[in-house]
N, C-alpha and C positions, 0 to 999 in steps of 0.2 A: 437523576432522571425520574425517580419516584415522585419528587416534589413537582416536577414539570407535569407528570401524569396527573397529579392531584390538583392541578390548576395554577400552579405558580410558574406561569409561562416565562416570566422574566428571568428565571434561573437558566433558561436556554443559553443566554449570553455567556454564562460561566462555562457551560459545557463546550460552547464554541471556542472560547479562549483556550481551554485545556486541550482540545482534540483536533482543531482544524489543521494544524501543521502536520500532524501525524497522518491524518486522512489525506491531505494533499500529497504527501510523499508516497503513500501507498498507491493512490490513483495515478499520480504522475508516472511512477515506475511501471504500472500496468498499462497505461495508455500511451505515454511518451510525449504528450503535449501539455504544456503548462496551462495555457489559457482554458483548454477544455477541462483539465483537472480542477481548476479553480471553480468552474461552473458546476462540476459534479459535486464538489464539496458542498456548495450551496444547496444543491438538490438533496444531498444526504441529510443535511440539517433540516430542510423543509419537510422531508419525509419523517424524520424523527418527531417533529412537532405534529405532523398530520396523523401519524400512526402511534402516538404516545400511549394510547390505550392498549396496545399490544405488548408493551414492555411489562414483564412480570416481576422483575427484580431478582429472578433466579439466575445464578451465574454472574459473570462479569458484564458490566455495561458495555465494555469494549467489544465483547463477542457479538452482542446485539447490534452495535454500531457498524462493525465490519460486515455483518450479515446484510444490513441495509446497503452498505457501500457496494458490496458485490452485486446486489440486485440493480442498483443504479447504474453501475458499470456495464452489466449485461444488457440492460435496456439501451444504454447509449451505443454499445457496439452493434446491437441489432439494427438500430436506426441509422447508423453510419457505417454500414458494412463496407462500403466502397471507398471510404475516406482513406487516404494514404497514411501509413503509420511512420512517423519520424520522431526523433527525439530532439527537443530543444536543448541547446547547449547551456543557456544561462542558468537554469536551476541546478545543473551539475556543479557549477562553481561554488554554490552555496554549501555543498557537502564536503568540499575540500578543505582540510585544515591548513592554516597558514604556517609556513616555515620560515626560519630566519634567513636561509640561503636560497638564492634564486634557483640554483641547479637542483637542490633537494625538492623545492616546491614544484619545479617542472616535472621531476620524476614522479612525485606524488600525483600531480594532475594527470599525467599519462597513465599511471596505474589505475586511478579512479575512473578515467574515461574508458579504459579497456574493460574494467569490471562492469561498468554500466552498459557497454556494447554487448558484452557476453550475457549479461542479465536480460537485455532486451531480446536476445536471440533465443532464449529459452522458451519452451512451450508455456502457454498461459498458466496452466496448472502448476508447473514447477516454479515459475516466476512468482506466482501468487503465494505459494506456501513458503518460499524463501523470504518474501517481503514481510509476511506476517510473523514469521519466526525470528528472523535475523534483524530486520530493519524496524519493525514495529514492536519487537520483543514480547510477543504474546507467548504464553505457555502452550505446550502441546494440547492440553485439555481445552483451553480456550479456542485454539484453532480447530480442534475437533468439533466444537459446538458451531463455529462459524461455517465450516464446510459440511457439517452434518455427516461426519464419518467417525470411526473409532479413533482413539488416541494412537493405537498401534498403526493404523493406516497413515496417520499424520507423520509418525516417525519414519515409516518406510518412504513416504513421499519426500520428506526433507532429505533423507539420505540419498535418494536417487537424484533429487534436484541439485544437491551439492556436487555429486559426481558429474552430472551433466554440466554444471556451471564451471567446474574445474577444467573439464575437457574443452569447453567453448573458450574459456579464458586463454588457455595455452595455445589453442588454434589461432586465435586473434593475435596473440603476442608474437607468435612466430610468423 
């Protein structure tokens, strides 16, 4: 990103190749709609290019990227307050590992679908912190920079979110 900031704009393609899938997953799980999430990924990369002068190089690039993604998502949600929230089924299939036996695969698909339904029912704050920590594999220090809170606050949020996710999963399962 420092090279992009310095004027090597063609390096943006490399950043896109490295991070667009992770960004899509994050936005999809926050929003629940694949098509809108794809559009938001494009918007995030546009803003990276537009606001490249604000990137300082301090901390992780991913922290800065997810901070921009949160802003893009917040803007989208404000503009589309009344849009219904639903989850597309197709992107879920891409996250399910294939198994050799049909019954095992069906069981895995059901468990993953239940997990995604439980995740979708969490509060936005809890869903966001779990997506960043568990799905995007950001360290607590990075998440703290993204959310602009202390690392201790992130640990508490993750703990509470996991507790809520477990309760929601069990509720759906039964």
